[in-house]
C-alpha positions in Angstrom: -13.8 2.0 19.1 -14.0 3.2 15.8 -12.6 6.1 13.7 -15.5 7.3 12.1 -14.2 9.9 9.3 -16.3 12.2 7.6 -17.0 11.4 3.6 -14.8 13.9 2.8 -12.5 15.5 5.2 -10.8 18.8 4.5 -7.5 18.2 6.5 -8.9 19.0 9.9 -8.1 15.2 11.5 -8.1 13.7 14.9 -5.5 15.7 16.5 -2.8 15.4 19.1 -5.3 14.8 21.9 -6.5 12.1 20.0 -3.1 10.1 19.5 -2.9 10.5 23.5 -6.0 9.0 24.1 -4.8 6.1 22.0 -1.5 6.0 23.7 -3.5 5.6 27.1 -6.1 3.0 25.6 -3.4 0.3 24.3 -4.2 -3.1 25.3 -1.9 -4.4 28.3 0.5 -6.9 28.0 3.5 -7.9 25.6 5.4 -4.7 24.3 2.2 -2.8 22.9 2.2 0.0 25.3 5.7 0.0 26.3 6.6 0.4 22.5 4.6 3.5 21.8 6.3 5.3 25.1 9.8 4.9 24.4 10.3 7.3 21.6 9.8 7.7 17.9 7.4 10.5 17.5 7.0 11.7 21.2 10.9 11.4 21.5 11.2 13.6 18.6 9.0 16.5 19.8 7.7 16.4 16.7 4.0 18.1 16.6 4.0 17.9 20.3 2.9 21.3 22.2 0.3 24.0 21.8 1.6 25.2 19.3 4.7 22.5 18.4 7.8 24.4 17.9 8.5 25.9 14.6 11.4 23.3 13.9 9.0 20.4 15.2 6.2 21.3 13.0 5.2 18.8 9.7 4.1 20.3 6.2 3.5 19.4 2.8 7.1 20.5 2.1 9.3 18.5 4.9 6.3 15.6 5.5 8.1 12.6 3.4 11.6 13.4 5.2 12.7 12.4 8.6 12.2 13.2 11.4 9.1 14.4 10.5 7.7 11.6 8.1 6.3 9.1 10.8 4.0 11.6 12.1 3.2 12.4 8.7 2.5 8.9 7.5 0.0 8.2 10.0 -1.7 11.5 10.3 -2.4 12.1 6.7 -5.9 13.4 6.8 -4.0 16.2 8.9 -2.0 16.9 5.9 -4.4 17.2 2.7 -7.9 16.5 1.7 -9.5 13.0 1.9 -12.5 10.9 1.4 -14.1 8.3 3.7 -14.3 4.5 3.5 -17.0 3.0 5.5 -16.6 -0.2 8.2 -18.7 -3.2 8.4 -21.5 -3.5 10.8 -20.1 -6.9 11.8 -16.4 -6.8 11.2 -14.0 -10.0 10.8 -13.3 -11.3 14.4 -9.4 -11.4 14.9 -9.1 -13.5 17.9 -5.6 -14.3 19.5 -2.6 -12.4 21.5 0.1 -10.2 20.7 2.7 -13.0 20.9 4.3 -12.3 24.5 7.7 -13.6 24.1 8.6 -13.6 20.4 10.4 -10.8 20.0 14.1 -12.8 20.1 13.3 -14.8 17.4 15.9 -14.7 14.9 15.9 -15.5 11.5 18.7 -15.1 8.5 19.4 -12.6 6.1 22.0 -12.3 3.7 23.8 -15.0 5.7 23.4 -12.7 9.1 21.5 -13.6 12.3 18.9 -11.3 12.8 17.0 -10.9 15.8 13.1 -10.1 15.3 12.9 -6.8 17.5 15.9 -5.2 15.9 14.6 -6.2 12.3 11.4 -4.1 13.2 13.5 -1.2 14.6 16.0 -1.3 12.3 13.4 -0.9 9.4 11.6 2.1 11.0 8.4 -0.3 11.8 5.1 1.5 12.9 3.2 -1.4 13.1 3.5 -5.4 12.4 1.1 -8.2 12.8 0.9 -11.7 11.7 -2.1 -13.9 11.4 -2.1 -17.8 11.1 -5.4 -19.3 9.8 -6.9 -15.6 10.6 -6.1 -15.6 14.4 -3.2 -13.4 15.6 -0.1 -14.8 16.7 2.2 -11.6 16.6 1.3 -7.6 16.9 3.3 -4.8 18.1 3.1 -0.9 17.5 6.2 1.5 17.7 6.7 5.2 17.5 3.7 6.5 18.7 1.7 4.7 16.1 -1.5 3.2 18.1 -3.8 0.0 17.3 -7.0 2.5 16.6 -4.9 5.1 14.2 -5.1 5.2 10.2 -1.6 4.7 8.5 -0.8 5.2 4.9 -0.6 2.5 2.5 1.0 4.0 -0.2 1.1 1.6 -3.2 -0.2 -1.2 -1.8 -3.5 0.9 -2.6 -2.5 -0.6 -6.1 -3.3 -4.1 -5.1 -6.9 -2.8 -4.1 -7.4 -1.0 -7.4 -6.4 -4.2 -9.3 -9.0 -6.5 -7.2 -11.4 -4.2 -8.2 -11.0 -4.7 -11.8 -10.8 -8.6 -11.1 -14.2 -7.7 -9.8 -15.7 -6.3 -12.9 -13.9 -8.4 -14.9 -15.5 -11.4 -13.5 -19.1 -9.2 -13.8 -18.4 -9.1 -17.2 -18.0 -5.4 -17.2 -14.8 -5.0 -17.8 -13.0 -6.6 -20.9 -9.4 -7.0 -19.7 -8.1 -7.5 -23.5 -9.8 -4.1 -24.8 -8.0 -0.9 -25.0 -8.5 1.3 -21.9 -9.6 4.2 -24.2 -12.6 2.2 -24.7 -13.9 3.2 -21.3 -12.1 6.7 -21.0 -12.0 8.0 -24.4 -10.1 11.1 -23.1 -7.3 8.7 -22.9 -7.2 8.1 -26.9 -3.5 8.2 -28.4 -2.4 8.5 -24.8 0.0 5.1 -23.8 -2.7 4.3 -21.0 -5.7 4.8 -23.3 -3.5 2.6 -26.2 -2.5 -0.2 -23.8 -5.0 -2.7 -23.1 -6.7 -3.0 -19.4 -4.4 -6.0 -18.7 -1.2 -4.0 -19.9 -2.2 -1.3 -17.2 -3.0 -4.2 -14.7 0.5 -5.7 -15.0 2.8 -2.5 -15.7 3.5 -3.5 -19.0 2.9 -0.1 -20.4 5.3 1.5 -22.4 5.0 5.0 -21.4 7.3 7.8 -20.3 7.0 10.8 -18.0 8.4 14.2 -18.3 11.6 14.6 -16.1 9.7 17.6 -14.3 7.0 15.3 -13.4 8.1 12.0 -12.4 5.6 9.2 -11.5 5.7 9.7 -8.0 6.4 13.7 -7.1 4.1 14.6 -10.2 1.0 12.8 -8.9 1.7 13.7 -5.6 1.7 17.0 -6.3 -1.4 16.8 -8.3 -3.2 15.5 -5.5 -1.4 17.9 -3.1 0.4 15.9 -1.1 3.7 18.0 -1.8 3.9 21.3 -2.9 3.2 21.5 -6.7 4.9 23.3 -9.3 3.2 26.4 -10.6 2.9 25.0 -14.1 2.3 21.3 -12.8 -1.2 19.6 -13.4 -3.2 20.3 -9.9 -5.6 17.3 -10.6 -4.8 13.6 -11.2 -6.6 13.5 -14.8 -4.8 16.1 -16.2 -1.8 14.4 -14.7 -2.1 11.1 -16.8 -2.6 13.4 -19.9 1.3 14.9 -19.8 2.8 11.5 -20.6 4.0 10.2 -23.7 4.7 6.7 -25.4 8.2 5.4 -25.8 9.5 2.5 -27.5 12.1 0.8 -24.7 10.9 -2.3 -24.1 12.6 -4.2 -26.5 11.6 -7.7 -28.0 10.6 -8.8 -24.8 8.5 -6.5 -23.7 8.0 -3.8 -21.2 7.7 -4.0 -17.3 7.9 -0.6 -15.6 6.3 0.3 -12.4 4.7 3.9 -12.1 1.7 5.4 -10.8 -0.2 6.3 -13.9 -1.6 2.9 -15.0 -3.4 2.3 -11.5 -5.0 6.1 -11.5 -6.2 5.4 -15.6 -7.9 1.9 -14.5 -9.6 3.6 -11.7 -11.0 6.0 -14.0 -12.4 3.3 -15.9 -13.9 1.6 -13.2 -15.6 4.7 -12.1 -16.9 5.2 -15.6 -18.1 1.7 -15.7 -20.1 1.7 -12.4 -21.0 5.4 -12.1 -19.2 5.2 -8.9 -16.3 6.7 -7.0 -13.3 4.5 -5.9 -14.0 5.2 -2.2 -17.7 4.1 -2.6 -16.5 1.0 -4.5 -14.0 0.3 -1.9 -16.7 0.8 0.8 -19.2 -1.5 -0.6 -17.4 -4.3 -2.3 -14.4 -4.6 0.5 -14.6 -2.3 3.6 -18.3 -2.9 4.8 -17.7 -6.6 4.4 -14.9 -6.9 7.1 -13.4 -3.7 8.5 -14.0 -2.3 12.0 -12.9 1.0 11.6 -13.5 3.3 8.9 -10.8 4.4 6.4 -9.9 7.2 4.1 -8.0 7.9 1.1 -6.4 11.0 -0.5 -8.5 13.0 -2.8 -7.2 15.6 -5.6 -9.1 19.2 -5.7 -11.9 17.4 -8.1 -12.5 15.0 -5.5 -10.8 12.1 -7.3 -9.2 9.2 -5.4 -5.6 8.5 -5.4 -5.9 4.6 -6.6 -2.3 3.9 -6.9 -1.1 5.4 -3.3 -3.7 7.2 -0.9 -5.2 4.6 1.0 -4.9 4.7 5.1 -6.1 2.4 7.9 -5.3 0.6 10.9 -3.0 -2.0 10.8 -5.4 -4.7 12.0 -8.2 -3.7 8.9 -5.0 -3.7 6.6 -4.9 -7.6 8.3 -8.4 -8.1 7.8 -7.9 -7.3 3.7 -5.2 -9.3 3.5 -6.6 -12.4 5.4 -9.6 -11.7 3.3 -7.7 -12.1 0.1 -6.3 -15.2 1.8 -9.3 -16.9 2.2 -10.8 -16.0 -1.5 -8.0 -17.2 -3.1 -8.7 -20.6 -1.2 -11.9 -20.7 -2.4 -13.6 -19.0 0.8 -15.9 -16.1 0.5 -16.7 -15.9 4.0 -14.9 -12.7 4.3 -16.7 -10.9 1.7 -14.4 -11.1 -1.5 -15.3 -13.4 -4.5 -13.2 -16.4 -5.0 -13.7 -15.6 -8.9 -12.5 -12.2 -8.7 -9.5 -13.7 -6.7 -8.6 -16.2 -9.1 -8.8 -13.6 -11.6 -6.0 -10.9 -9.8 -3.8 -13.8 -8.7 -3.7 -16.5 -11.9 -0.1 -17.0 -12.4 1.1 -14.1 -14.3 4.1 -15.6 -16.5 5.9 -12.1 -17.2 8.9 -13.2 -14.7 11.3 -12.6 -17.9 10.0 -8.8 -18.1 9.7 -8.3 -14.7 13.6 -9.2 -14.3 14.1 -6.1 -16.6 11.6 -3.7 -14.4 12.7 -1.4 -11.8 11.4 -3.2 -9.0 13.3 -6.5 -10.0 16.3 -5.9 -7.1 15.7 -8.5 -4.2 12.7 -10.4 -6.3 14.2 -13.0 -8.4 11.9 -14.8 -10.1 8.9 -12.7 -9.0 6.2 -12.0 -11.7 3.4 -9.5 -11.5 -0.6 -9.4 -12.1 -3.4 -7.1 -11.1 -0.9 -4.8 -8.7 0.0 -8.0 -7.0 3.7 -9.4 -6.5 4.1 -13.4 -7.2 6.9 -15.0 -5.7 6.4 -18.0 -7.5 8.1 -20.0 -4.6 6.3 -23.1 -4.5 4.1 -21.8 -1.4 1.5 -19.7 -3.7 3.3 -16.6 -2.1 1.9 -13.1 -3.0 2.5 -9.7 -2.0 1.5 -6.1 -2.0 4.1 -3.3 -1.3 4.1 0.3 -0.5 6.9 3.1 -0.3 8.4 3.7 2.8 8.2 0.1 4.1 4.5 -1.0 3.8 3.9 -4.4 3.3 1.5 -7.3 2.8 2.8 -10.9 2.6 0.4 -14.0 2.3 1.6 -17.5 2.1 -1.5 -19.6 1.3 0.4 -23.1 1.8 0.8 -22.4 5.6 -2.1 -19.8 6.3 -0.1 -16.8 7.1 -1.3 -13.1 6.6 1.6 -10.4 7.2 1.1 -6.6 7.3 3.9 -4.4 8.1 3.8 -0.3 8.3 6.8 1.5 8.3 7.9 4.9 7.7 11.2 4.0 6.4 12.9 7.0 4.5 13.1 6.7 0.9 13.8 9.8 -1.4 15.5 7.9 -4.3 14.6 9.3 -7.6 12.1 7.1 -9.8 12.8 6.5 -13.3 10.7 8.5 -15.8 10.7 5.2 -18.6 11.9 2.0 -18.7 14.9 3.0 -20.3 15.7 4.9 -17.1 15.1 1.4 -15.1 18.2 -0.1 -17.2 20.4 2.6 -16.4 19.8 2.7 -12.6 21.6 -0.9 -11.7 19.7 0.1 -8.1 20.3 -2.9 -5.5 17.9 -3.5 -2.6 18.4 -2.6 0.6 18.9 -5.7 2.3 16.6 -5.3 5.4 14.3 -3.6 3.6 13.5 -6.4 1.1 10.7 -8.9 0.6 13.3 -11.8 1.6 13.7 -10.1 4.6 10.2 -9.6 5.3 9.1 -13.2 4.7 11.9 -14.7 6.9 10.7 -12.4 9.7 7.2 -13.9 9.1 8.4 -17.5 8.9 10.6 -16.9 11.9 7.3 -15.7 14.0 5.3 -18.7 12.6 8.1 -21.0 13.7 8.6 -19.7 17.2 4.6 -19.7 18.0 4.7 -23.0 17.6 2.5 -23.3 14.6 
């Protein structure tokens, strides 16, 4: 079954009847059907009824807050305009099973023993899948989310943009050491434009945002994901022009995670290719391995949110991650060039800068390149990560590919510059950390007898 989406969806999605149909269509066995029926969205009564009660209706004003966010994160195209991304005629096969009997697997997090089923529940998981050498060894769905339903990737989308950039570098069409303004003259004199393409790809741009237009909510408003202030930009390109240069990197340089850099890189990619981001994702990725259509948020000009707008099924997210794993190992069978993967994932060497940045908590020893986190763990481990608990983990040494889609509350204010990062001193939430995800994944790997 495929969720075929229009090339430009104006907010009228598949609806509640479709969700109900998907619950009935869930595979038997394991906890797949059981977990969906136990509560979450259905139990909360969110968007249930014809019409739903006023206090159970999801809007742009409440869609990123509990209890509304779980429904909103898996019904994004019913909330704002989107552009479609087409699936493959012959998708990557995913054999295997749901891993019945593995829910009791345990692992240690911060000195405490955690049961896998409890971890998935306590971190607001919607879907969780583990592949070993391309075969499913564990798969679960929760809270009304099902196998054929798209879910927001949030900032995992950045890793797709970084891979597209690497493809153009491999083809000689994009010079990573050139000023980004060479490709987008409108950004001349702007921090994104004056930085190199690679500095943008690695989050090493000295940039500041207005306090009234932070890098998250300012962009969300420009795209229409949340209500926009009357005097705020109403499109992505204008949002990129509101920033200012800073000199807060210090002697060792800056590492500051924010949404503007990937949007600026995506602008350059469009200019170079003459194609939209969604067209490129279709042609170079999704049409080569995906079973279902994906879609991405767009602003009023049709510009895709290349830093956080992608939505797909859990299995297609796993297919993407598995394709990256194979390409990194030199295997082009899933349609991704090994050369592009090597460019995107080569050792970054910016651990010291990363350690001073705003995502260092819970990621000791990490580095970052082309919007991918590098674990530097001896296994070649890499990650993609998105707000509200979206995670990809790839362990090349043992052939493990993991995706976790979630609706974990996160209303923490984002810093508007690298200087703000140093002032916050925020610690990681232990169960939401990368280390907890990796421990859970390895527990599944061991319990499955691999």
